[in-house]
C-alpha positions in Angstrom: 309.8 13.1 47.9 313.2 15.6 47.0 315.4 15.0 44.4 318.6 16.5 43.8 321.7 16.6 41.8 324.8 18.2 43.8 328.3 18.1 43.4 331.2 17.9 45.7 334.9 17.6 45.0 333.7 18.0 41.7 331.7 14.5 41.3 328.3 15.3 40.4 326.1 12.7 42.7 322.0 12.4 42.8 320.3 12.5 46.0 317.0 12.2 47.8 316.8 14.8 50.5 315.1 14.0 54.0 313.2 16.0 56.1 316.2 16.9 58.4 317.9 18.4 55.1 320.3 15.6 54.9 321.0 14.3 51.6 321.4 10.4 50.9 323.2 9.5 47.8 321.0 7.7 44.5 323.3 5.1 42.7 322.2 6.7 39.6 319.7 9.6 37.9 316.6 9.5 39.8 315.2 10.0 36.1 316.3 6.6 35.4 314.6 4.9 38.3 315.3 5.0 41.9 318.4 3.4 43.4 319.9 3.8 46.6 323.5 3.8 46.8 323.6 2.5 49.9 324.6 4.0 53.6 326.5 7.6 51.5 324.8 10.6 52.9 326.2 14.6 52.7 324.7 17.6 54.6 323.7 20.2 52.2 325.3 22.9 53.4 328.5 20.7 52.8 327.4 20.3 48.4 326.6 22.3 45.8 323.2 22.4 44.2 323.1 21.9 40.6 320.2 22.6 38.3 318.4 19.2 39.1 318.0 18.6 35.3 321.8 19.1 33.9 320.0 19.3 29.8 316.3 18.7 28.8 316.3 17.5 25.3 313.2 19.8 25.4 311.6 23.0 27.3 308.4 23.9 26.5 307.6 27.1 27.6 303.7 28.5 28.2 302.4 32.1 27.4 299.8 33.8 29.2 298.8 30.7 31.0 297.1 33.0 34.0 293.9 34.9 34.5 296.4 37.9 35.7 298.7 38.2 33.7 296.4 38.1 30.8 294.5 41.0 32.0 297.8 43.5 33.4 299.1 42.1 30.1 295.6 43.6 28.6 295.6 40.4 26.1 292.6 38.1 25.3 292.3 34.6 27.3 294.1 32.2 25.2 291.4 29.4 24.0 294.6 26.9 23.8 297.5 26.8 25.4 299.9 29.0 23.8 303.6 27.1 23.4 306.7 28.0 22.4 310.1 26.4 22.7 313.6 28.1 24.5 317.0 26.5 24.6 318.1 23.8 27.2 321.3 25.3 27.1 320.1 28.3 29.0 319.4 26.4 32.6 321.3 27.6 35.1 321.0 26.2 39.4 320.3 28.0 42.3 322.5 30.5 44.0 324.0 30.7 40.3 323.9 34.4 38.3 321.8 35.4 35.4 324.0 37.5 33.1 322.2 39.8 31.7 324.0 40.8 27.9 322.2 44.0 27.3 322.1 46.5 29.9 319.6 49.4 27.5 317.5 46.3 27.0 314.3 45.5 29.4 315.1 42.1 31.3 312.0 40.7 33.3 311.6 38.0 36.1 309.1 35.5 35.7 308.2 32.8 38.5 306.9 29.9 37.1 305.9 26.4 38.2 308.0 23.4 36.3 306.9 20.2 35.4 309.5 17.5 35.1 308.7 14.9 32.7 309.2 11.2 33.9 308.5 9.0 30.9 307.9 9.5 27.1 304.7 10.8 27.1 302.9 11.5 23.1 299.2 11.7 22.3 298.4 11.6 26.4 294.8 12.1 27.7 294.1 14.5 30.3 293.3 11.4 32.7 296.3 10.2 32.8 298.4 13.4 32.5 300.0 13.2 35.7 301.1 9.5 35.5 303.7 10.9 33.2 305.3 13.7 35.4 308.0 12.6 37.6 307.5 15.5 39.5 307.5 19.6 40.0 310.4 22.0 40.3 310.8 26.1 40.2 311.7 28.1 37.3 312.9 32.0 36.6 311.9 32.5 32.9 313.9 35.7 32.4 313.0 37.7 29.4 314.5 40.1 27.3 311.3 42.3 26.3 313.1 44.0 23.7 314.3 41.5 21.8 310.8 40.2 22.3 309.2 42.9 21.0 311.9 43.4 17.7 311.2 39.7 16.9 308.0 39.1 17.2 308.3 35.2 18.9 310.0 34.4 22.2 313.0 32.2 21.4 315.9 34.6 21.2 314.2 36.9 24.2 314.3 33.3 26.8 317.3 31.6 25.5 320.3 33.5 26.7 322.5 31.4 28.9 321.5 31.9 32.2 318.2 32.5 31.5 316.4 29.7 33.0 317.2 29.5 36.7 315.2 25.9 37.5 315.5 24.2 41.2 316.8 23.8 43.6 315.0 20.2 43.7 312.2 18.0 42.2 309.3 17.4 44.3 307.4 14.4 43.8 304.4 14.5 46.1 302.1 18.0 45.5 299.5 18.3 43.5 300.2 20.6 41.4 297.1 22.8 40.5 296.4 24.6 44.4 299.7 25.9 45.3 301.2 29.2 46.4 303.6 30.8 43.9 305.9 33.9 45.0 308.7 35.9 43.4 310.7 38.7 45.4 312.9 40.9 44.4 316.1 42.3 46.5 313.1 41.0 49.3 310.4 42.7 48.2 307.3 40.5 47.0 306.8 41.1 43.7 304.4 38.4 42.4 302.0 36.7 44.6 299.2 34.0 43.4 298.3 30.5 43.1 298.7 27.8 40.7 294.9 27.6 40.6 294.7 31.2 38.6 296.1 29.0 35.8 293.6 29.5 32.5 295.2 25.7 31.7 296.2 23.7 34.5 298.2 20.9 35.1 296.5 18.0 33.2 295.0 19.8 30.0 298.9 21.1 29.4 300.3 17.5 29.4 297.3 16.6 26.7 297.8 20.0 25.2 301.3 19.6 24.4 301.7 15.7 23.4 298.8 15.6 21.4 302.3 18.4 19.2 305.5 16.4 20.4 306.7 13.5 22.0 308.6 14.9 25.4 311.2 12.4 27.0 312.5 12.0 30.2 313.8 15.1 31.8 312.0 17.6 29.7 310.4 20.6 31.1 307.0 22.7 30.4 307.2 26.0 31.8 304.0 26.4 33.1 303.3 29.9 33.1 303.9 33.8 35.1 301.1 34.9 37.1 300.8 38.7 37.4 303.5 41.3 38.6 305.6 40.8 36.1 308.6 42.9 36.3 312.2 44.0 35.2 315.8 43.2 36.9 319.3 44.7 36.9 322.3 44.2 37.9 323.0 43.8 41.7 319.6 42.2 41.9 318.8 38.9 44.1 315.4 37.6 42.6 313.9 34.6 44.5 311.3 32.1 43.3 309.0 30.4 46.1 306.7 27.9 45.4 304.5 25.6 48.1 305.9 22.5 48.7 309.0 22.7 46.6 311.4 25.5 48.3 312.8 28.7 46.9 315.5 29.3 44.0 317.6 32.2 44.4 319.5 33.9 41.6 321.8 36.8 41.6 322.1 39.2 38.3 325.1 40.6 36.7 325.9 42.0 33.4 327.7 40.0 31.0 331.9 40.0 31.4 331.2 40.7 35.4 
């Protein structure tokens, strides 16, 4: 099932999309339990899709988690998941604009499968991990490589406002470890892989992350990016497509434009 957060006439709502692209309004946030509102329907072309999670309490990102990306980066495969945090204030929705603050810096795209947590999770065992996931969405982990190199860590480089596009929907009925994942820059295919290339699969990530911290409904794990990472610049359109979920598209501008 595909869940969305959307607005019409400045009213924010939650909904469920059917196979014809019609949204059925839900009574409340689907992360709090799905309650249908009745017979209130919206055509998807008549609404604005918002980030499916407005402000997660935590975004945990995983570095070097595709074998192909580790190879292109000329780095050893991590024996344990490489975790770091990025700011929830960086979240951006589908069809919205990524704003680059420093034009002289190299800023890269990173297509990623995002895991949305469905219930409080602590010390979760791998065998039970999928029970704690609400669903999955597309993400683009925008990264300022100049700052990343200067800082020697990732938080500032990946946390600027608009640097974490997610969406357009949360899909709840897919198997996460065998999904096609692609990124197109101005229509040209730049990343083309599958989540079966993950070094640490989704269940392992849930187990490893929850040994460190407690996760709450709406929290997001960015599961890593495949090979083919490259730069973006003002004027670009960048689209992440994940099998069974859909396409997340964003535009690129400089801050102030």
